[in-house]
VOGU-3710 file (C-alpha; in Angstrom, 3 decimals, decimal comma):
1> xxxxxxxxxx> -25,632/93,275/-2,142  -28,297/91,011/-0,860  -27,356/88,632/1,849  -29,223/85,016/1,842  -30,201/83,488/5,087  -28,884/79,908/5,120  -31,286/78,041/6,166  -31,175/74,024/6,399  -33,145/72,616/3,912  -34,841/68,916/4,540
11> xxxxxxxxxx> -34,381/66,039/2,256  -37,992/66,641/1,223  -37,620/69,953/0,034  -34,356/69,082/-1,843  -36,083/66,206/-3,545  -38,795/67,939/-5,252  -41,914/67,292/-6,654  -40,278/64,376/-8,441  -38,693/62,776/-5,381  -41,785/63,137/-3,472
21> xxxxxxxxxx> -43,890/61,139/-6,113  -40,744/58,544/-6,181  -41,037/58,376/-2,075  -44,754/58,170/-2,299  -44,860/55,431/-5,059  -42,222/53,286/-2,944  -44,346/53,387/0,241  -47,347/52,378/-1,851  -45,659/49,553/-3,626  -44,100/47,874/-0,467
31> xxxxxxxxxx> -47,543/48,282/1,722  -49,800/47,277/-1,332  -47,905/43,938/-2,017  -49,176/41,921/1,401  -52,758/43,494/0,922  -53,280/42,814/-2,639  -55,399/39,967/-3,685  -52,971/36,973/-4,324  -50,904/34,493/-2,795  -47,973/35,619/-0,775
41> xxxxxxxxxx> -45,621/33,012/0,396  -42,711/33,547/2,811  -40,153/30,932/2,756  -38,458/30,285/5,994  -35,172/28,127/6,957  -33,104/28,972/3,917  -29,824/27,877/4,669  -27,726/29,929/2,308  -28,148/32,928/-0,149  -26,815/30,791/-2,882
51> xxxxxxxxxx> -28,979/30,205/-6,211  -32,993/30,865/-6,186  -35,694/29,561/-4,648  -38,672/27,570/-7,007  -42,045/27,997/-5,900  -44,677/25,612/-8,034  -48,685/26,482/-7,574  -50,664/22,958/-8,493  -54,385/23,229/-8,875  -54,627/19,274/-8,821
61> xxxxxxxxxx> -52,840/16,373/-7,763  -51,633/15,291/-11,402  -47,697/15,667/-11,403  -47,597/16,899/-7,974  -44,990/17,769/-6,905  -42,251/16,423/-9,018  -43,725/17,281/-12,518  -44,166/20,804/-11,752  -42,725/21,914/-15,274  -45,597/20,221/-16,903
71> xxxxxxxxxx> -48,278/20,422/-14,128  -48,117/23,331/-11,956  -50,382/26,008/-12,789  -47,725/28,863/-11,722  -43,939/28,386/-11,265  -41,949/31,555/-9,629  -38,063/31,794/-9,551  -37,017/33,904/-6,514  -33,332/35,030/-6,017  -32,430/34,238/-2,568
81> xxxxxxxxxx> -31,058/37,492/-0,733  -29,763/37,130/2,546  -31,461/33,910/3,221  -34,457/34,888/2,476  -37,155/34,709/-0,170  -40,745/35,419/-1,143  -43,147/33,934/-3,720  -45,963/36,219/-4,602  -48,770/35,010/-7,090  -51,136/37,499/-8,141
91> xxxxxxxxxx> -54,313/36,744/-10,486  -54,981/33,333/-9,079  -58,674/32,335/-9,113  -60,515/30,976/-5,906  -59,778/26,919/-5,495  -57,891/24,451/-3,762  -54,109/24,673/-4,558  -50,908/23,075/-2,923  -47,489/24,612/-3,085  -44,121/22,680/-3,660
101> xxxxxxxxxx> -40,800/24,920/-3,169  -37,115/23,790/-3,606  -34,145/26,012/-2,830  -32,391/25,521/-6,322  -28,841/25,977/-5,066  -27,443/25,064/-8,314  -30,069/26,963/-10,550  -30,486/23,794/-12,826  -34,399/23,901/-12,302  -34,694/20,601/-10,135
111> xxxxxxxxxx> -34,531/19,092/-7,028  -30,705/17,958/-6,940  -30,679/14,485/-5,406  -27,886/12,006/-4,571  -27,496/8,513/-5,901  -30,268/6,880/-3,326  -32,323/9,710/-4,877  -32,510/11,672/-1,304  -32,606/15,437/-1,814  -29,182/17,441/-1,444
121> xxxxxxxxxx> -31,001/20,744/-1,905  -33,651/22,233/0,542  -37,622/21,258/-0,318  -40,785/21,957/1,457  -44,744/21,944/0,970  -47,686/24,216/1,957  -49,098/23,094/5,229  -45,615/21,933/6,211  -46,844/18,528/4,679  -44,531/15,674/4,796
131> xxxxxxxxxx> -44,395/12,487/3,297  -43,330/8,751/4,631  -40,472/7,568/2,252  -41,557/10,227/-0,495  -43,339/13,040/-1,312  -46,477/14,125/0,383  -49,974/13,840/-1,614  -51,657/16,813/-3,106  -54,431/16,358/-0,681  -51,736/16,516/2,481
141> xxxxxxxxxx> -50,491/19,626/0,737  -53,537/21,212/0,069  -55,401/24,913/0,896  -58,386/26,496/-0,052  -57,970/30,120/-1,429  -60,812/32,558/-1,693  -59,477/35,125/-4,230  -58,259/37,377/-1,308  -55,034/38,040/0,182  -53,478/34,988/1,941
151> xxxxxxxxxx> -50,008/34,861/3,515  -48,557/31,699/3,997  -45,198/30,246/5,289  -43,171/26,882/3,745  -40,318/25,822/6,100  -37,742/24,244/3,925  -36,390/20,836/4,903  -32,738/19,689/4,154  -31,224/16,490/4,645  -28,610/16,169/7,233
161> xxxxxxxxxx> -25,018/14,946/6,356  -26,045/11,344/7,970  -28,909/11,075/5,832  -26,863/11,723/2,510  -23,879/9,795/3,696  -26,338/6,306/5,259  -25,491/2,955/3,344  -29,000/1,705/4,502  -32,433/2,998/4,187  -33,234/2,301/7,696
171> xxxxxxxxxx> -30,126/4,709/9,019  -32,352/7,743/6,900  -34,185/10,129/9,394  -37,530/9,527/7,730  -39,431/12,812/9,197  -36,598/15,023/7,118  -35,050/13,009/4,676  -37,414/10,997/2,459  -37,018/10,375/-1,449  -38,950/12,619/-3,258
181> x> -39,516/10,493/-6,464
//
């Protein structure tokens, strides 16, 4: 009778060639994403993991930011996971763009607002642009893209409870609670 020595087998040995190929591909995919040409947008300040984040990329002022279904160059919906979301746009030509982002908690494809037109869901813009009593202009949110890899962050804003319950426009905190219509 032959006796076999029992040596510990490593995970890599037991995975075989197929496993090694899979491990190599997973490592390549995660590291390549950030270095590939395109816009890589990390969304900050998501208040919960409900719904999705919608990122709309505009190449001109027409329809910015509310008419994204008609005028946005690219639109991406990303499920929120652990209050995190990233929008990665590939194959974008060099040029001037602006981004509008919403946290679509009810997944209806629109920014939910109250009766006064105040946002009930989170929203944000490239350059962290803000408008006064409305959405920022395309020019305020615009940025140049040279066709390489561009990483950016957009911080979402949410109207606070005082804003949503306000009876008088003068009571609204103008810096974080403006009607976007």
